[in-house]
All heavy atoms as a GROMACS GRO file, in nm:
protein
  542
    1MET      N    1   0.086  -0.119   0.000
    1MET     CA    2  -0.003   0.004  -0.001
    1MET      C    3   0.090   0.125  -0.001
    1MET      O    4   0.056   0.222  -0.066
    1MET     CB    5  -0.091  -0.011   0.128
    1MET     CG    6  -0.188   0.102   0.132
    1MET     SD    7  -0.308   0.084  -0.003
    1MET     CE    8  -0.428   0.205   0.041
    2GLU      N    9   0.191   0.120   0.078
    2GLU     CA   10   0.289   0.237   0.086
    2GLU      C   11   0.353   0.258  -0.048
    2GLU      O   12   0.381   0.374  -0.076
    2GLU     CB   13   0.384   0.215   0.202
    2GLU     CG   14   0.450   0.343   0.236
    2GLU     CD   15   0.534   0.328   0.362
    2GLU    OE1   16   0.477   0.276   0.463
    2GLU    OE2   17   0.652   0.367   0.359
    3ALA      N   18   0.385   0.156  -0.116
    3ALA     CA   19   0.449   0.168  -0.248
    3ALA      C   20   0.356   0.237  -0.342
    3ALA      O   21   0.404   0.314  -0.424
    3ALA     CB   22   0.493   0.028  -0.298
    4GLY      N   23   0.229   0.208  -0.341
    4GLY     CA   24   0.136   0.273  -0.426
    4GLY      C   25   0.125   0.427  -0.397
    4GLY      O   26   0.115   0.509  -0.487
    5MET      N   27   0.131   0.458  -0.268
    5MET     CA   28   0.129   0.606  -0.231
    5MET      C   29   0.253   0.674  -0.280
    5MET      O   30   0.244   0.791  -0.318
    5MET     CB   31   0.108   0.617  -0.090
    5MET     CG   32  -0.028   0.580  -0.037
    5MET     SD   33  -0.151   0.691  -0.103
    5MET     CE   34  -0.120   0.842  -0.017
    6GLN      N   35   0.370   0.607  -0.273
    6GLN     CA   36   0.489   0.664  -0.319
    6GLN      C   37   0.495   0.696  -0.463
    6GLN      O   38   0.564   0.785  -0.508
    6GLN     CB   39   0.606   0.581  -0.281
    6GLN     CG   40   0.649   0.577  -0.134
    6GLN     CD   41   0.755   0.485  -0.103
    6GLN    OE1   42   0.805   0.406  -0.185
    6GLN    NE2   43   0.812   0.487   0.023
    7LEU      N   44   0.419   0.620  -0.534
    7LEU     CA   45   0.410   0.636  -0.683
    7LEU      C   46   0.294   0.737  -0.716
    7LEU      O   47   0.312   0.822  -0.811
    7LEU     CB   48   0.384   0.505  -0.755
    7LEU     CG   49   0.367   0.512  -0.905
    7LEU    CD1   50   0.506   0.560  -0.963
    7LEU    CD2   51   0.333   0.376  -0.959
    8ALA      N   52   0.184   0.729  -0.649
    8ALA     CA   53   0.068   0.817  -0.678
    8ALA      C   54   0.089   0.962  -0.643
    8ALA      O   55   0.040   1.050  -0.716
    8ALA     CB   56  -0.056   0.760  -0.605
    9LEU      N   57   0.158   0.981  -0.532
    9LEU     CA   58   0.174   1.124  -0.492
    9LEU      C   59   0.254   1.204  -0.593
    9LEU      O   60   0.211   1.317  -0.632
    9LEU     CB   61   0.243   1.129  -0.352
    9LEU     CG   62   0.246   1.263  -0.279
    9LEU    CD1   63   0.098   1.310  -0.259
    9LEU    CD2   64   0.311   1.251  -0.146
   10PRO      N   65   0.368   1.160  -0.648
   10PRO     CA   66   0.438   1.242  -0.745
   10PRO      C   67   0.360   1.253  -0.876
   10PRO      O   68   0.360   1.362  -0.936
   10PRO     CB   69   0.568   1.163  -0.766
   10PRO     CG   70   0.586   1.087  -0.650
   10PRO     CD   71   0.448   1.047  -0.597
   11VAL      N   72   0.288   1.148  -0.914
   11VAL     CA   73   0.203   1.155  -1.027
   11VAL      C   74   0.096   1.265  -1.020
   11VAL      O   75   0.074   1.344  -1.107
   11VAL     CB   76   0.149   1.015  -1.064
   11VAL    CG1   77   0.045   1.031  -1.180
   11VAL    CG2   78   0.256   0.919  -1.100
   12LEU      N   79   0.032   1.265  -0.901
   12LEU     CA   80  -0.076   1.365  -0.875
   12LEU      C   81  -0.012   1.503  -0.871
   12LEU      O   82  -0.068   1.607  -0.920
   12LEU     CB   83  -0.143   1.338  -0.738
   12LEU     CG   84  -0.245   1.224  -0.746
   12LEU    CD1   85  -0.296   1.201  -0.606
   12LEU    CD2   86  -0.351   1.245  -0.841
   13GLY      N   87   0.111   1.520  -0.820
   13GLY     CA   88   0.182   1.648  -0.824
   13GLY      C   89   0.208   1.693  -0.962
   13GLY      O   90   0.185   1.816  -0.999
   14ILE      N   91   0.252   1.606  -1.049
   14ILE     CA   92   0.277   1.638  -1.187
   14ILE      C   93   0.153   1.675  -1.260
   14ILE      O   94   0.148   1.782  -1.344
   14ILE     CB   95   0.354   1.525  -1.258
   14ILE    CG1   96   0.494   1.509  -1.200
   14ILE    CG2   97   0.358   1.541  -1.407
   14ILE    CD1   98   0.568   1.376  -1.245
   15VAL      N   99   0.044   1.604  -1.238
   15VAL     CA  100  -0.081   1.637  -1.304
   15VAL      C  101  -0.136   1.776  -1.254
   15VAL      O  102  -0.186   1.849  -1.337
   15VAL     CB  103  -0.188   1.526  -1.277
   15VAL    CG1  104  -0.327   1.567  -1.310
   15VAL    CG2  105  -0.150   1.392  -1.346
   16ALA      N  106  -0.121   1.801  -1.126
   16ALA     CA  107  -0.164   1.930  -1.074
   16ALA      C  108  -0.081   2.043  -1.134
   16ALA      O  109  -0.136   2.146  -1.169
   16ALA     CB  110  -0.154   1.929  -0.923
   17ALA      N  111   0.048   2.022  -1.145
   17ALA     CA  112   0.132   2.125  -1.200
   17ALA      C  113   0.103   2.155  -1.349
   17ALA      O  114   0.098   2.260  -1.395
   17ALA     CB  115   0.278   2.088  -1.189
   18ALA      N  116   0.067   2.044  -1.423
   18ALA     CA  117   0.031   2.058  -1.562
   18ALA      C  118  -0.100   2.130  -1.577
   18ALA      O  119  -0.114   2.213  -1.664
   18ALA     CB  120   0.024   1.921  -1.628
   19ALA      N  121  -0.200   2.106  -1.492
   19ALA     CA  122  -0.320   2.174  -1.496
   19ALA      C  123  -0.311   2.325  -1.466
   19ALA      O  124  -0.367   2.405  -1.536
   19ALA     CB  125  -0.425   2.110  -1.397
   20VAL      N  126  -0.233   2.353  -1.366
   20VAL     CA  127  -0.213   2.492  -1.330
   20VAL      C  128  -0.138   2.571  -1.448
   20VAL      O  129  -0.175   2.675  -1.481
   20VAL     CB  130  -0.126   2.504  -1.201
   20VAL    CG1  131  -0.079   2.648  -1.179
   20VAL    CG2  132  -0.212   2.461  -1.081
   21THR      N  133  -0.043   2.505  -1.507
   21THR     CA  134   0.034   2.561  -1.628
   21THR      C  135  -0.065   2.585  -1.733
   21THR      O  136  -0.062   2.689  -1.800
   21THR     CB  137   0.150   2.474  -1.661
   21THR    OG1  138   0.231   2.450  -1.549
   21THR    CG2  139   0.225   2.534  -1.777
   22PHE      N  140  -0.149   2.483  -1.765
   22PHE     CA  141  -0.242   2.495  -1.875
   22PHE      C  142  -0.332   2.612  -1.857
   22PHE      O  143  -0.357   2.696  -1.943
   22PHE     CB  144  -0.325   2.367  -1.883
   22PHE     CG  145  -0.436   2.372  -1.986
   22PHE    CD1  146  -0.415   2.366  -2.117
   22PHE    CD2  147  -0.566   2.390  -1.943
   22PHE    CE1  148  -0.522   2.374  -2.211
   22PHE    CE2  149  -0.667   2.401  -2.032
   22PHE     CZ  150  -0.648   2.391  -2.169
   23TYR      N  151  -0.392   2.630  -1.736
   23TYR     CA  152  -0.484   2.741  -1.712
   23TYR      C  153  -0.418   2.874  -1.715
   23TYR      O  154  -0.462   2.972  -1.764
   23TYR     CB  155  -0.562   2.715  -1.582
   23TYR     CG  156  -0.667   2.613  -1.595
   23TYR    CD1  157  -0.662   2.495  -1.530
   23TYR    CD2  158  -0.781   2.640  -1.671
   23TYR    CE1  159  -0.763   2.397  -1.536
   23TYR    CE2  160  -0.881   2.546  -1.686
   23TYR     CZ  161  -0.868   2.419  -1.617
   23TYR     OH  162  -0.963   2.328  -1.631
   24ALA      N  163  -0.291   2.883  -1.663
   24ALA     CA  164  -0.214   3.008  -1.660
   24ALA      C  165  -0.188   3.047  -1.809
   24ALA      O  166  -0.204   3.167  -1.842
   24ALA     CB  167  -0.088   2.994  -1.583
   25VAL      N  168  -0.143   2.953  -1.882
   25VAL     CA  169  -0.115   2.994  -2.027
   25VAL      C  170  -0.241   3.031  -2.101
   25VAL      O  171  -0.248   3.122  -2.179
   25VAL     CB  172  -0.040   2.871  -2.092
   25VAL    CG1  173  -0.029   2.889  -2.248
   25VAL    CG2  174   0.099   2.852  -2.034
   26SER      N  175  -0.354   2.958  -2.079
   26SER     CA  176  -0.471   2.985  -2.150
   26SER      C  177  -0.527   3.126  -2.115
   26SER      O  178  -0.565   3.204  -2.202
   26SER     CB  179  -0.582   2.877  -2.107
   26SER     OG  180  -0.546   2.755  -2.156
   27PHE      N  181  -0.524   3.157  -1.985
   27PHE     CA  182  -0.568   3.290  -1.943
   27PHE      C  183  -0.484   3.402  -1.994
   27PHE      O  184  -0.527   3.510  -2.033
   27PHE     CB  185  -0.582   3.301  -1.791
   27PHE     CG  186  -0.706   3.224  -1.741
   27PHE    CD1  187  -0.690   3.129  -1.644
   27PHE    CD2  188  -0.830   3.249  -1.790
   27PHE    CE1  189  -0.802   3.060  -1.587
   27PHE    CE2  190  -0.943   3.181  -1.743
   27PHE     CZ  191  -0.926   3.089  -1.640
   28ALA      N  192  -0.353   3.374  -2.004
   28ALA     CA  193  -0.258   3.473  -2.056
   28ALA      C  194  -0.288   3.491  -2.200
   28ALA      O  195  -0.289   3.609  -2.252
   28ALA     CB  196  -0.120   3.432  -2.040
   29GLU      N  197  -0.314   3.387  -2.281
   29GLU     CA  198  -0.340   3.403  -2.420
   29GLU      C  199  -0.481   3.478  -2.447
   29GLU      O  200  -0.491   3.560  -2.530
   29GLU     CB  201  -0.353   3.272  -2.492
   29GLU     CG  202  -0.211   3.203  -2.497
   29GLU     CD  203  -0.211   3.067  -2.564
   29GLU    OE1  204  -0.327   3.011  -2.590
   29GLU    OE2  205  -0.112   3.008  -2.590
   30ILE      N  206  -0.579   3.448  -2.360
   30ILE     CA  207  -0.705   3.513  -2.371
   30ILE      C  208  -0.683   3.657  -2.341
   30ILE      O  209  -0.744   3.748  -2.409
   30ILE     CB  210  -0.806   3.449  -2.278
   30ILE    CG1  211  -0.850   3.309  -2.319
   30ILE    CG2  212  -0.934   3.536  -2.265
   30ILE    CD1  213  -0.930   3.229  -2.223
   31ARG      N  214  -0.612   3.700  -2.237
   31ARG     CA  215  -0.585   3.836  -2.207
   31ARG      C  216  -0.512   3.908  -2.321
   31ARG      O  217  -0.554   4.019  -2.357
   31ARG     CB  218  -0.512   3.849  -2.076
   31ARG     CG  219  -0.493   3.988  -2.030
   31ARG     CD  220  -0.409   4.001  -1.906
   31ARG     NE  221  -0.275   3.971  -1.934
   31ARG     CZ  222  -0.195   3.887  -1.878
   31ARG    NH1  223  -0.247   3.818  -1.777
   31ARG    NH2  224  -0.077   3.862  -1.904
   32GLU      N  225  -0.414   3.853  -2.377
   32GLU     CA  226  -0.342   3.909  -2.493
   32GLU      C  227  -0.431   3.928  -2.610
   32GLU      O  228  -0.424   4.033  -2.679
   32GLU     CB  229  -0.221   3.826  -2.531
   32GLU     CG  230  -0.104   3.823  -2.434
   32GLU     CD  231   0.012   3.728  -2.469
   32GLU    OE1  232  -0.002   3.671  -2.587
   32GLU    OE2  233   0.093   3.704  -2.389
   33LYS      N  234  -0.516   3.834  -2.644
   33LYS     CA  235  -0.611   3.843  -2.754
   33LYS      C  236  -0.706   3.954  -2.729
   33LYS      O  237  -0.735   4.034  -2.823
   33LYS     CB  238  -0.680   3.709  -2.772
   33LYS     CG  239  -0.774   3.717  -2.895
   33LYS     CD  240  -0.846   3.587  -2.916
   33LYS     CE  241  -0.935   3.583  -3.034
   33LYS     NZ  242  -1.026   3.695  -3.040
   34SER      N  243  -0.765   3.963  -2.613
   34SER     CA  244  -0.863   4.068  -2.586
   34SER      C  245  -0.796   4.207  -2.590
   34SER      O  246  -0.859   4.297  -2.645
   34SER     CB  247  -0.931   4.045  -2.454
   34SER     OG  248  -0.841   4.052  -2.344
   35LEU      N  249  -0.673   4.217  -2.544
   35LEU     CA  250  -0.605   4.348  -2.554
   35LEU      C  251  -0.577   4.382  -2.692
   35LEU      O  252  -0.587   4.498  -2.740
   35LEU     CB  253  -0.480   4.345  -2.465
   35LEU     CG  254  -0.498   4.340  -2.311
   35LEU    CD1  255  -0.362   4.329  -2.245
   35LEU    CD2  256  -0.565   4.469  -2.266
   36ARG      N  257  -0.537   4.282  -2.773
   36ARG     CA  258  -0.509   4.305  -2.920
   36ARG      C  259  -0.631   4.348  -2.995
   36ARG      O  260  -0.634   4.446  -3.066
   36ARG     CB  261  -0.449   4.174  -2.977
   36ARG     CG  262  -0.386   4.197  -3.107
   36ARG     CD  263  -0.319   4.067  -3.161
   36ARG     NE  264  -0.266   3.977  -3.061
   36ARG     CZ  265  -0.308   3.853  -3.043
   36ARG    NH1  266  -0.403   3.801  -3.109
   36ARG    NH2  267  -0.253   3.775  -2.944
   37ASP      N  268  -0.747   4.282  -2.957
   37ASP     CA  269  -0.872   4.315  -3.021
   37ASP      C  270  -0.913   4.450  -2.984
   37ASP      O  271  -0.969   4.530  -3.060
   37ASP     CB  272  -0.981   4.224  -2.984
   37ASP     CG  273  -0.967   4.086  -3.041
   37ASP    OD1  274  -0.886   4.070  -3.140
   37ASP    OD2  275  -1.035   3.988  -2.997
   38LEU      N  276  -0.895   4.493  -2.854
   38LEU     CA  277  -0.927   4.627  -2.814
   38LEU      C  278  -0.848   4.733  -2.882
   38LEU      O  279  -0.900   4.834  -2.926
   38LEU     CB  280  -0.901   4.637  -2.659
   38LEU     CG  281  -0.926   4.779  -2.596
   38LEU    CD1  282  -1.071   4.815  -2.608
   38LEU    CD2  283  -0.884   4.780  -2.452
   39GLU      N  284  -0.713   4.712  -2.901
   39GLU     CA  285  -0.629   4.804  -2.973
   39GLU      C  286  -0.675   4.812  -3.116
   39GLU      O  287  -0.682   4.927  -3.172
   39GLU     CB  288  -0.485   4.757  -2.967
   39GLU     CG  289  -0.421   4.776  -2.833
   39GLU     CD  290  -0.279   4.718  -2.817
   39GLU    OE1  291  -0.239   4.660  -2.925
   39GLU    OE2  292  -0.218   4.735  -2.713
   40GLU      N  293  -0.706   4.699  -3.183
   40GLU     CA  294  -0.753   4.707  -3.319
   40GLU      C  295  -0.886   4.782  -3.336
   40GLU      O  296  -0.901   4.859  -3.427
   40GLU     CB  297  -0.769   4.567  -3.376
   40GLU     CG  298  -0.634   4.498  -3.388
   40GLU     CD  299  -0.650   4.353  -3.441
   40GLU    OE1  300  -0.766   4.302  -3.443
   40GLU    OE2  301  -0.549   4.287  -3.463
   41SER      N  302  -0.970   4.763  -3.238
   41SER     CA  303  -1.105   4.832  -3.249
   41SER      C  304  -1.085   4.981  -3.224
   41SER      O  305  -1.169   5.064  -3.282
   41SER     CB  306  -1.204   4.780  -3.147
   41SER     OG  307  -1.165   4.809  -3.015
   42GLU      N  308  -0.993   5.024  -3.155
   42GLU     CA  309  -0.970   5.167  -3.130
   42GLU      C  310  -0.913   5.237  -3.252
   42GLU      O  311  -0.946   5.354  -3.273
   42GLU     CB  312  -0.876   5.191  -3.010
   42GLU     CG  313  -0.923   5.168  -2.874
   42GLU     CD  314  -0.826   5.184  -2.764
   42GLU    OE1  315  -0.710   5.209  -2.794
   42GLU    OE2  316  -0.867   5.175  -2.648
   43TYR      N  317  -0.839   5.162  -3.338
   43TYR     CA  318  -0.778   5.225  -3.456
   43TYR      C  319  -0.855   5.204  -3.580
   43TYR      O  320  -0.816   5.238  -3.687
   43TYR     CB  321  -0.634   5.174  -3.468
   43TYR     CG  322  -0.553   5.217  -3.355
   43TYR    CD1  323  -0.498   5.131  -3.268
   43TYR    CD2  324  -0.528   5.356  -3.336
   43TYR    CE1  325  -0.422   5.169  -3.159
   43TYR    CE2  326  -0.445   5.405  -3.222
   43TYR     CZ  327  -0.393   5.309  -3.141
   43TYR     OH  328  -0.320   5.351  -3.033
   44GLU      N  329  -0.981   5.148  -3.570
   44GLU     CA  330  -1.066   5.134  -3.694
   44GLU      C  331  -1.126   5.271  -3.718
   44GLU      O  332  -1.122   5.362  -3.639
   44GLU     CB  333  -1.177   5.035  -3.657
   44GLU     CG  334  -1.130   4.892  -3.658
   44GLU     CD  335  -1.241   4.796  -3.630
   44GLU    OE1  336  -1.348   4.842  -3.593
   44GLU    OE2  337  -1.211   4.678  -3.633
   45ASP      N  338  -1.181   5.290  -3.833
   45ASP     CA  339  -1.243   5.412  -3.873
   45ASP      C  340  -1.145   5.527  -3.875
   45ASP      O  341  -1.167   5.637  -3.826
   45ASP     CB  342  -1.358   5.445  -3.784
   45ASP     CG  343  -1.468   5.346  -3.782
   45ASP    OD1  344  -1.486   5.273  -3.894
   45ASP    OD2  345  -1.530   5.324  -3.672
   46GLY      N  346  -1.036   5.508  -3.948
   46GLY     CA  347  -0.936   5.613  -3.962
   46GLY      C  348  -0.847   5.644  -3.842
   46GLY      O  349  -0.790   5.752  -3.840
   47GLY      N  350  -0.838   5.558  -3.757
   47GLY     CA  351  -0.752   5.575  -3.639
   47GLY      C  352  -0.808   5.656  -3.529
   47GLY      O  353  -0.742   5.676  -3.429
   48ALA      N  354  -0.931   5.708  -3.542
   48ALA     CA  355  -0.995   5.776  -3.430
   48ALA      C  356  -1.077   5.686  -3.346
   48ALA      O  357  -1.152   5.605  -3.392
   48ALA     CB  358  -1.082   5.896  -3.487
   49PHE      N  359  -1.078   5.708  -3.214
   49PHE     CA  360  -1.164   5.630  -3.125
   49PHE      C  361  -1.301   5.691  -3.130
   49PHE      O  362  -1.324   5.812  -3.118
   49PHE     CB  363  -1.108   5.646  -2.983
   49PHE     CG  364  -1.188   5.570  -2.882
   49PHE    CD1  365  -1.193   5.433  -2.882
   49PHE    CD2  366  -1.273   5.641  -2.797
   49PHE    CE1  367  -1.271   5.364  -2.791
   49PHE    CE2  368  -1.348   5.565  -2.706
   49PHE     CZ  369  -1.347   5.431  -2.700
   50LYS      N  370  -1.399   5.602  -3.150
   50LYS     CA  371  -1.534   5.649  -3.168
   50LYS      C  372  -1.611   5.607  -3.046
   50LYS      O  373  -1.639   5.487  -3.015
   50LYS     CB  374  -1.598   5.579  -3.292
   50LYS     CG  375  -1.739   5.627  -3.318
   50LYS     CD  376  -1.793   5.564  -3.443
   50LYS     CE  377  -1.931   5.608  -3.475
   50LYS     NZ  378  -1.988   5.548  -3.596
   51PRO      N  379  -1.652   5.703  -2.964
   51PRO     CA  380  -1.727   5.672  -2.845
   51PRO      C  381  -1.868   5.632  -2.873
   51PRO      O  382  -1.916   5.650  -2.986
   51PRO     CB  383  -1.727   5.807  -2.757
   51PRO     CG  384  -1.709   5.909  -2.866
   51PRO     CD  385  -1.625   5.845  -2.974
   52SER      N  386  -1.937   5.579  -2.772
   52SER     CA  387  -2.072   5.531  -2.795
   52SER      C  388  -2.162   5.653  -2.810
   52SER      O  389  -2.136   5.761  -2.770
   52SER     CB  390  -2.118   5.445  -2.682
   52SER     OG  391  -2.121   5.518  -2.564
   53VAL      N  392  -2.281   5.627  -2.874
   53VAL     CA  393  -2.371   5.735  -2.895
   53VAL      C  394  -2.430   5.778  -2.770
   53VAL      O  395  -2.471   5.693  -2.687
   53VAL     CB  396  -2.477   5.680  -2.999
   53VAL    CG1  397  -2.581   5.789  -3.028
   53VAL    CG2  398  -2.419   5.636  -3.127
   54SER      N  399  -2.448   5.901  -2.750
   54SER     CA  400  -2.496   5.956  -2.631
   54SER      C  401  -2.658   5.941  -2.631
   54SER      O  402  -2.715   5.919  -2.738
   54SER     CB  403  -2.477   6.106  -2.611
   54SER     OG  404  -2.546   6.186  -2.700
   55SER      N  405  -2.718   5.950  -2.518
   55SER     CA  406  -2.862   5.925  -2.511
   55SER      C  407  -2.937   6.041  -2.582
   55SER      O  408  -3.044   6.009  -2.643
   55SER     CB  409  -2.908   5.915  -2.361
   55SER     OG  410  -2.871   6.033  -2.296
   56ARG      N  411  -2.878   6.156  -2.574
   56ARG     CA  412  -2.942   6.268  -2.648
   56ARG      C  413  -2.946   6.242  -2.798
   56ARG      O  414  -3.044   6.265  -2.870
   56ARG     CB  415  -2.871   6.394  -2.617
   56ARG     CG  416  -2.928   6.516  -2.690
   56ARG     CD  417  -2.856   6.645  -2.650
   56ARG     NE  418  -2.862   6.669  -2.503
   56ARG     CZ  419  -2.794   6.753  -2.434
   56ARG    NH1  420  -2.696   6.816  -2.494
   56ARG    NH2  421  -2.814   6.764  -2.305
   57GLU      N  422  -2.834   6.188  -2.850
   57GLU     CA  423  -2.825   6.161  -2.996
   57GLU      C  424  -2.920   6.043  -3.031
   57GLU      O  425  -2.982   6.043  -3.139
   57GLU     CB  426  -2.688   6.119  -3.035
   57GLU     CG  427  -2.593   6.239  -3.031
   57GLU     CD  428  -2.450   6.200  -3.050
   57GLU    OE1  429  -2.407   6.083  -3.024
   57GLU    OE2  430  -2.372   6.287  -3.096
   58ARG      N  431  -2.934   5.943  -2.943
   58ARG     CA  432  -3.023   5.832  -2.969
   58ARG      C  433  -3.170   5.883  -2.972
   58ARG      O  434  -3.249   5.838  -3.061
   58ARG     CB  435  -3.009   5.725  -2.863
   58ARG     CG  436  -2.900   5.628  -2.889
   58ARG     CD  437  -2.898   5.528  -2.785
   58ARG     NE  438  -2.850   5.588  -2.661
   58ARG     CZ  439  -2.796   5.535  -2.555
   58ARG    NH1  440  -2.780   5.405  -2.556
   58ARG    NH2  441  -2.757   5.605  -2.456
   59ARG      N  442  -3.211   5.968  -2.878
   59ARG     CA  443  -3.343   6.021  -2.877
   59ARG      C  444  -3.371   6.102  -3.003
   59ARG      O  445  -3.477   6.093  -3.063
   59ARG     CB  446  -3.366   6.111  -2.754
   59ARG     CG  447  -3.387   6.029  -2.626
   59ARG     CD  448  -3.439   6.121  -2.514
   59ARG     NE  449  -3.351   6.239  -2.490
   59ARG     CZ  450  -3.257   6.235  -2.396
   59ARG    NH1  451  -3.233   6.132  -2.327
   59ARG    NH2  452  -3.183   6.349  -2.378
   60ALA      N  453  -3.269   6.181  -3.048
   60ALA     CA  454  -3.291   6.265  -3.162
   60ALA      C  455  -3.308   6.173  -3.287
   60ALA      O  456  -3.385   6.196  -3.376
   60ALA     CB  457  -3.168   6.359  -3.184
   61ARG      N  458  -3.227   6.062  -3.296
   61ARG     CA  459  -3.238   5.972  -3.406
   61ARG      C  460  -3.372   5.901  -3.408
   61ARG      O  461  -3.433   5.888  -3.510
   61ARG     CB  462  -3.122   5.870  -3.399
   61ARG     CG  463  -3.108   5.777  -3.517
   61ARG     CD  464  -2.998   5.684  -3.513
   61ARG     NE  465  -2.869   5.764  -3.502
   61ARG     CZ  466  -2.762   5.712  -3.446
   61ARG    NH1  467  -2.759   5.592  -3.398
   61ARG    NH2  468  -2.651   5.785  -3.448
   62ARG      N  469  -3.417   5.856  -3.291
   62ARG     CA  470  -3.552   5.790  -3.287
   62ARG      C  471  -3.660   5.890  -3.327
   62ARG      O  472  -3.750   5.846  -3.394
   62ARG     CB  473  -3.581   5.737  -3.144
   62ARG     CG  474  -3.528   5.603  -3.119
   62ARG     CD  475  -3.574   5.542  -2.992
   62ARG     NE  476  -3.455   5.522  -2.904
   62ARG     CZ  477  -3.443   5.562  -2.782
   62ARG    NH1  478  -3.542   5.629  -2.723
   62ARG    NH2  479  -3.334   5.538  -2.714
   63LYS      N  480  -3.658   6.015  -3.280
   63LYS     CA  481  -3.759   6.112  -3.318
   63LYS      C  482  -3.757   6.138  -3.464
   63LYS      O  483  -3.860   6.147  -3.528
   63LYS     CB  484  -3.726   6.241  -3.235
   63LYS     CG  485  -3.831   6.350  -3.254
   63LYS     CD  486  -3.797   6.472  -3.172
   63LYS     CE  487  -3.906   6.577  -3.193
   63LYS     NZ  488  -3.870   6.704  -3.119
   64ALA      N  489  -3.634   6.150  -3.528
   64ALA     CA  490  -3.629   6.168  -3.671
   64ALA      C  491  -3.684   6.053  -3.744
   64ALA      O  492  -3.748   6.063  -3.847
   64ALA     CB  493  -3.484   6.193  -3.703
   65GLU      N  494  -3.660   5.934  -3.694
   65GLU     CA  495  -3.712   5.812  -3.762
   65GLU      C  496  -3.864   5.800  -3.759
   65GLU      O  497  -3.930   5.769  -3.847
   65GLU     CB  498  -3.650   5.677  -3.700
   65GLU     CG  499  -3.503   5.660  -3.732
   65GLU     CD  500  -3.449   5.543  -3.660
   65GLU    OE1  501  -3.515   5.488  -3.570
   65GLU    OE2  502  -3.326   5.520  -3.682
   66LYS      N  503  -3.920   5.848  -3.638
   66LYS     CA  504  -4.068   5.844  -3.625
   66LYS      C  505  -4.125   5.953  -3.718
   66LYS      O  506  -4.228   5.919  -3.783
   66LYS     CB  507  -4.101   5.877  -3.479
   66LYS     CG  508  -4.089   5.761  -3.380
   66LYS     CD  509  -4.134   5.797  -3.247
   66LYS     CE  510  -4.116   5.686  -3.149
   66LYS     NZ  511  -4.164   5.726  -3.014
   67GLN      N  512  -4.062   6.060  -3.724
   67GLN     CA  513  -4.117   6.170  -3.812
   67GLN      C  514  -4.103   6.129  -3.964
   67GLN      O  515  -4.190   6.160  -4.041
   67GLN     CB  516  -4.042   6.305  -3.796
   67GLN     CG  517  -4.074   6.370  -3.657
   67GLN     CD  518  -3.997   6.489  -3.636
   67GLN    OE1  519  -3.903   6.524  -3.707
   67GLN    NE2  520  -4.031   6.557  -3.528
   68ALA      N  521  -4.003   6.055  -3.991
   68ALA     CA  522  -3.987   6.006  -4.130
   68ALA      C  523  -4.101   5.909  -4.168
   68ALA      O  524  -4.143   5.898  -4.285
   68ALA     CB  525  -3.849   5.950  -4.153
   69LYS      N  526  -4.144   5.827  -4.073
   69LYS     CA  527  -4.244   5.727  -4.102
   69LYS      C  528  -4.381   5.796  -4.119
   69LYS      O  529  -4.463   5.745  -4.197
   69LYS     CB  530  -4.258   5.629  -3.984
   69LYS     CG  531  -4.139   5.534  -3.975
   69LYS     CD  532  -4.159   5.436  -3.860
   69LYS     CE  533  -4.040   5.336  -3.850
   69LYS     NZ  534  -4.054   5.248  -3.740
   70ASN      N  535  -4.399   5.907  -4.049
   70ASN     CA  536  -4.532   5.971  -4.058
   70ASN      C  537  -4.544   6.054  -4.172
   70ASN      O  538  -4.527   6.109  -4.257
   70ASN     CB  539  -4.564   6.053  -3.929
   70ASN     CG  540  -4.576   5.955  -3.808
   70ASN    OD1  541  -4.616   5.845  -3.825
   70ASN    ND2  542  -4.547   6.011  -3.703
   0.00000   0.00000   0.00000
C-alpha cells in the first residue's frame, strides 16, 4: 500500500502542475487576444476612437425616424 502512495503522490503532483500551467497559459493568451482586439477596435475608422452614441443623440435619431415614418 505504501509503495502505491509513493508512486501516486508524485504523479498527482505532476498532473496538478500541468493543470495549473495549462490554465495560466490559457488565461494569458485570452488576455493578450482581448487586448489586441481592443487596440484594433480603437484604430478602426481612420484611427480615431469612436465613443458610444449619447442618449441625446439616440433620442434625436428615434424622433427623426418616427417623423420620417409619418
